[in-house]
Each structure stands twice: as structure tokens, then as C-alpha cells.
Backbone as ProteinMPNN parsed JSONL, in Angstrom:
{"seq_chain_A": "MATLSNKKPKELELKWYRVGYGAFVLLGLYFLLVSKDLSAAVSNWGIALVFDPFDQRVKWSDRRLWQKVWLLIHLLVLITGFVVLLIG", "coords_chain_A": {"N_chain_A": [[-29.094, -38.269, -8.299], [-27.343, -34.967, -8.944], [-27.26, -31.685, -7.854], [-27.988, -28.485, -8.525], [-26.307, -25.471, -7.667], [-26.419, -22.084, -6.826], [-24.466, -20.88, -4.999], [-21.438, -20.285, -5.244], [-17.339, -21.361, -5.158], [-15.885, -20.957, -2.991], [-12.841, -20.093, -2.693], [-12.301, -19.472, -5.949], [-14.379, -17.003, -6.13], [-12.98, -15.319, -5.018], [-10.202, -15.297, -6.649], [-11.124, -14.572, -9.039], [-11.462, -12.233, -8.37], [-9.118, -10.999, -7.507], [-7.912, -11.553, -10.515], [-9.73, -9.925, -11.729], [-8.732, -7.046, -10.255], [-5.272, -7.47, -9.922], [-5.397, -6.915, -13.676], [-6.947, -4.472, -14.02], [-4.496, -2.659, -12.374], [-2.875, -3.408, -13.655], [-3.398, -2.252, -16.092], [-3.442, 0.696, -15.929], [-0.548, 1.112, -15.759], [0.032, 0.568, -17.663], [-0.951, 2.831, -19.58], [0.231, 4.36, -18.158], [3.075, 4.628, -18.475], [3.154, 4.414, -20.731], [1.016, 5.271, -22.979], [1.241, 7.757, -22.016], [-1.029, 8.92, -20.689], [-2.303, 9.954, -17.571], [-4.918, 10.779, -16.544], [-6.614, 8.482, -17.733], [-4.877, 6.997, -16.451], [-5.4, 6.648, -13.414], [-8.125, 6.796, -14.098], [-8.052, 3.983, -13.783], [-7.48, 2.943, -12.005], [-9.094, 3.662, -9.605], [-10.884, 1.969, -10.728], [-10.07, -0.821, -10.239], [-10.098, -0.806, -7.079], [-12.446, -1.757, -7.237], [-12.698, -4.409, -7.093], [-11.859, -5.342, -4.616], [-8.148, -7.125, -4.265], [-8.225, -9.125, -1.697], [-9.828, -11.22, 1.126], [-13.304, -10.272, 0.7], [-15.118, -11.052, 2.964], [-14.166, -10.634, 4.636], [-14.46, -8.642, 8.058], [-13.061, -4.843, 8.462], [-11.52, -3.922, 10.439], [-10.749, -6.229, 11.136], [-9.281, -6.678, 9.52], [-5.086, -8.727, 7.984], [-2.838, -6.598, 9.115], [-0.912, -5.826, 6.919], [-2.39, -6.21, 4.939], [-4.026, -4.228, 4.961], [-2.687, -1.972, 4.972], [-1.637, -2.037, 1.965], [-4.243, -2.018, 0.727], [-4.542, 1.005, 1.588], [-2.251, 2.719, 0.718], [-2.682, 1.895, -2.151], [-4.781, 3.596, -2.32], [-4.117, 6.086, -1.849], [-2.238, 6.408, -3.655], [-4.093, 7.149, -5.731], [-5.264, 9.142, -5.169], [-3.39, 10.888, -5.28], [-2.594, 11.39, -7.569], [-5.232, 12.411, -8.907], [-5.339, 14.878, -7.337], [-2.949, 15.569, -9.058], [-3.934, 15.935, -11.664], [-5.76, 17.46, -10.844], [-4.448, 19.68, -10.381], [-2.16, 20.474, -12.758]], "CA_chain_A": [[-29.083, -36.587, -8.609], [-27.247, -33.574, -8.339], [-28.246, -30.403, -7.503], [-27.103, -26.886, -8.645], [-26.386, -24.023, -6.459], [-25.726, -20.879, -6.793], [-23.387, -20.703, -4.248], [-19.997, -20.138, -6.072], [-17.105, -21.494, -3.721], [-14.891, -19.127, -2.052], [-11.194, -19.908, -3.988], [-13.466, -19.58, -7.321], [-14.209, -15.329, -6.849], [-11.635, -14.726, -4.844], [-9.1, -15.983, -7.755], [-11.568, -13.953, -10.522], [-11.081, -10.747, -7.866], [-7.479, -10.352, -7.872], [-7.391, -11.07, -11.811], [-9.672, -8.062, -11.997], [-7.809, -6.313, -9.499], [-4.497, -7.38, -11.193], [-5.527, -6.061, -14.463], [-7.305, -2.715, -13.681], [-3.386, -1.478, -12.175], [-1.586, -3.275, -14.966], [-3.292, -1.683, -17.073], [-3.206, 1.915, -15.567], [0.034, 1.329, -15.006], [0.503, 0.231, -19.112], [-1.849, 4.325, -19.526], [0.921, 5.943, -17.585], [3.928, 4.604, -18.96], [3.325, 3.644, -22.097], [0.295, 5.949, -23.016], [1.684, 8.759, -20.874], [-2.014, 9.547, -20.963], [-2.885, 10.344, -16.211], [-6.27, 10.441, -16.722], [-6.449, 6.926, -18.28], [-4.16, 5.77, -15.813], [-5.995, 7.159, -12.751], [-9.292, 5.885, -13.944], [-7.884, 2.09, -13.479], [-6.694, 2.409, -10.617], [-9.793, 3.742, -9.202], [-11.85, 0.737, -10.511], [-9.004, -1.845, -9.457], [-10.565, -0.489, -5.976], [-13.779, -2.397, -6.645], [-12.05, -5.631, -6.58], [-10.98, -6.296, -3.518], [-7.984, -8.128, -4.194], [-8.626, -9.717, -0.062], [-11.465, -11.968, 0.946], [-14.861, -8.845, 1.281], [-15.946, -11.264, 3.359], [-13.238, -10.331, 6.841], [-14.41, -6.856, 7.552], [-11.505, -4.05, 7.797], [-11.154, -4.012, 12.086], [-10.309, -7.901, 11.419], [-7.927, -7.586, 8.421], [-4.656, -8.254, 8.841], [-1.85, -5.24, 8.639], [-0.267, -5.482, 5.765], [-3.771, -5.916, 3.864], [-5.156, -2.759, 5.063], [-1.635, -0.666, 4.182], [-1.484, -2.31, 1.328], [-4.971, -0.257, 0.239], [-4.829, 2.571, 1.574], [-0.74, 2.924, -0.333], [-3.064, 2.38, -3.284], [-5.66, 5.179, -2.554], [-3.271, 7.146, -1.803], [-2.238, 6.888, -5.388], [-5.136, 7.02, -6.229], [-5.781, 10.262, -4.94], [-2.329, 11.511, -5.587], [-3.573, 10.756, -8.888], [-5.723, 13.218, -8.582], [-4.114, 16.07, -7.326], [-1.704, 16.155, -10.12], [-4.902, 16.459, -12.335], [-6.628, 18.916, -10.467], [-3.019, 21.058, -10.414], [-2.263, 20.537, -13.665]], "C_chain_A": [[-28.013, -35.33, -8.268], [-27.498, -32.425, -8.27], [-27.35, -29.516, -8.103], [-27.588, -26.213, -7.661], [-26.005, -23.616, -6.841], [-24.752, -19.938, -6.483], [-22.23, -20.795, -5.137], [-18.705, -21.274, -4.648], [-16.432, -20.696, -3.553], [-13.41, -18.843, -2.772], [-12.105, -18.75, -5.131], [-13.337, -17.534, -7.468], [-13.232, -15.435, -6.121], [-10.448, -14.76, -6.058], [-9.882, -15.109, -8.606], [-11.599, -12.142, -9.723], [-9.999, -10.434, -8.037], [-7.286, -9.908, -9.629], [-7.899, -9.739, -12.157], [-8.95, -7.028, -11.542], [-6.413, -5.76, -10.443], [-4.288, -6.584, -12.953], [-5.958, -4.762, -14.937], [-5.865, -1.902, -13.823], [-2.405, -1.621, -13.349], [-1.936, -2.389, -16.48], [-3.34, 0.045, -17.323], [-2.119, 2.07, -15.48], [0.502, 1.304, -16.401], [-0.119, 2.478, -19.544], [-0.602, 4.947, -18.722], [2.009, 5.685, -18.07], [4.122, 4.156, -19.88], [2.749, 5.002, -23.127], [0.558, 7.648, -22.768], [0.248, 9.534, -20.366], [-2.859, 9.524, -18.42], [-4.224, 9.408, -15.823], [-6.542, 8.994, -16.46], [-6.412, 6.103, -16.648], [-4.889, 5.735, -14.158], [-7.773, 6.468, -12.736], [-9.454, 4.422, -13.799], [-7.682, 2.017, -13.101], [-7.844, 2.412, -9.946], [-10.798, 2.592, -9.093], [-10.855, -0.005, -10.158], [-9.412, -1.974, -8.304], [-11.342, -1.641, -5.635], [-13.341, -3.972, -6.568], [-10.894, -6.007, -5.632], [-9.963, -7.867, -3.808], [-7.762, -9.151, -2.863], [-9.73, -10.505, -0.612], [-12.44, -10.402, 1.131], [-15.131, -9.205, 2.127], [-15.58, -10.456, 4.848], [-13.153, -8.851, 6.677], [-13.366, -6.365, 7.891], [-11.143, -4.49, 9.33], [-10.361, -5.521, 11.841], [-9.041, -8.523, 10.052], [-6.791, -7.789, 9.092], [-3.557, -6.743, 8.997], [-1.846, -4.435, 7.177], [-1.535, -5.292, 4.727], [-4.449, -4.567, 4.085], [-3.665, -1.729, 5.249], [-1.546, -0.934, 2.574], [-2.859, -0.973, 0.789], [-4.982, 0.787, 0.541], [-3.089, 3.155, 0.889], [-2.358, 3.151, -1.482], [-3.959, 3.629, -3.255], [-4.987, 5.917, -2.013], [-2.187, 7.434, -3.311], [-2.773, 7.4, -6.168], [-5.521, 8.598, -6.219], [-4.713, 11.401, -5.218], [-2.507, 12.125, -7.046], [-3.875, 12.428, -9.343], [-5.366, 14.477, -8.164], [-4.028, 16.823, -8.285], [-3.163, 16.229, -11.087], [-4.861, 17.031, -12.01], [-5.795, 20.166, -10.539], [-2.755, 21.533, -11.584], [-3.117, 20.589, -14.289]], "O_chain_A": [[-28.065, -34.843, -7.139], [-28.414, -32.212, -9.064], [-26.139, -29.714, -8.201], [-28.64, -26.206, -7.022], [-25.06, -24.057, -7.494], [-24.304, -18.92, -7.011], [-22.331, -21.752, -5.905], [-19.11, -21.75, -3.587], [-16.473, -19.596, -4.103], [-12.97, -17.793, -3.24], [-12.389, -17.56, -4.998], [-12.697, -16.869, -8.283], [-12.26, -15.762, -6.801], [-9.8, -13.713, -6.043], [-9.002, -14.577, -9.282], [-11.725, -11.104, -10.372], [-9.778, -9.488, -8.793], [-6.873, -8.854, -10.111], [-7.28, -8.774, -12.605], [-8.538, -6.147, -12.296], [-6.206, -4.76, -11.131], [-3.327, -5.911, -13.324], [-5.541, -4.113, -15.896], [-5.646, -1.009, -14.641], [-1.615, -0.838, -13.876], [-1.25, -2.041, -17.441], [-3.299, 0.612, -18.415], [-1.911, 3.216, -15.08], [1.478, 2.036, -16.562], [0.829, 3.239, -19.741], [-0.547, 6.177, -18.716], [2.443, 6.797, -18.371], [5.125, 3.481, -20.113], [3.503, 5.656, -23.847], [0.005, 8.547, -23.402], [0.321, 10.591, -19.739], [-3.948, 8.989, -18.213], [-4.518, 8.331, -15.305], [-6.666, 8.43, -15.373], [-7.114, 5.318, -16.012], [-4.881, 4.604, -13.674], [-8.404, 5.917, -11.834], [-10.495, 3.769, -13.715], [-7.236, 0.877, -12.972], [-8.08, 1.305, -9.462], [-11.392, 2.213, -8.084], [-10.661, 0.508, -9.056], [-9.33, -3.141, -7.921], [-11.306, -2.338, -4.621], [-13.935, -4.635, -5.718], [-9.791, -6.55, -5.678], [-10.338, -9.037, -3.73], [-7.002, -10.086, -3.113], [-10.303, -10.628, -1.694], [-11.957, -9.509, 1.828], [-15.587, -8.322, 2.854], [-16.272, -9.941, 5.727], [-12.505, -8.099, 5.95], [-12.403, -7.124, 7.789], [-10.423, -5.485, 9.418], [-9.344, -5.763, 12.492], [-8.433, -9.542, 9.726], [-6.709, -7.464, 10.276], [-4.239, -5.727, 8.863], [-2.276, -3.422, 6.625], [-1.618, -4.396, 3.887], [-5.297, -4.031, 3.372], [-3.859, -0.627, 5.761], [-1.368, 0.078, 1.895], [-2.74, 0.233, 0.57], [-5.436, 1.659, -0.2], [-3.1, 4.357, 0.625], [-2.976, 4.209, -1.593], [-3.857, 4.543, -4.074], [-5.715, 6.757, -1.484], [-1.626, 8.442, -3.739], [-2.342, 8.016, -7.143], [-6.023, 9.159, -7.192], [-5.02, 12.585, -5.361], [-2.52, 13.315, -7.363], [-3.157, 13.287, -9.855], [-5.017, 15.191, -9.105], [-4.478, 17.931, -8.578], [-3.33, 17.442, -10.962], [-3.98, 17.802, -12.391], [-6.192, 21.32, -10.697], [-2.939, 22.729, -11.813], [-2.987, 20.671, -15.51]]}, "name": "protein", "num_of_chains": 1, "seq": "MATLSNKKPKELELKWYRVGYGAFVLLGLYFLLVSKDLSAAVSNWGIALVFDPFDQRVKWSDRRLWQKVWLLIHLLVLITGFVVLLIG"}
């Protein structure tokens, strides 16, 4: 008899995090480029960071350099959007 487990395969979890991250980044680009709504774009990019596209079980200090750079650039774009919203 097969037993059911609450543990999901690591690959499936990572796939859904990447789908969520990509969806919110693309939605933010849509709001920025098509709808010309910077506030909606910035909020979607902020939500995208919740879906870390890399393995969340790896500590920040153990991540590869390119992953750190990717997430930091995403955060800088997000902060820049907030500043532009506050100034403008």
C-alpha cells in the first residue's frame, strides 16, 4: 500500500517559485510598458521577490555570486521605482 506524504519534491517546489517570480515580473513589465502605471509595476515587482526563483533552502552566504547579484539588482530596481513614485 502506498503512503501519502506531505513532502513535495524539491524540483516541483522550485518550479512553482520560478513560475510565480516570472509571472509577477512580467506583470510588472506589462503595467510599466503597456498600462504606463508605475505604482502597479512596482508593487508587482515587490511581490515577485516573495517568490525567490532560486533554492530558498540555501543560505544567503552560500548562494552563488550571480544569484546574489540578480536579486540585488531586482531590489535596486524596486527601490528606484519607489523613489520615483515618492518624488513624482
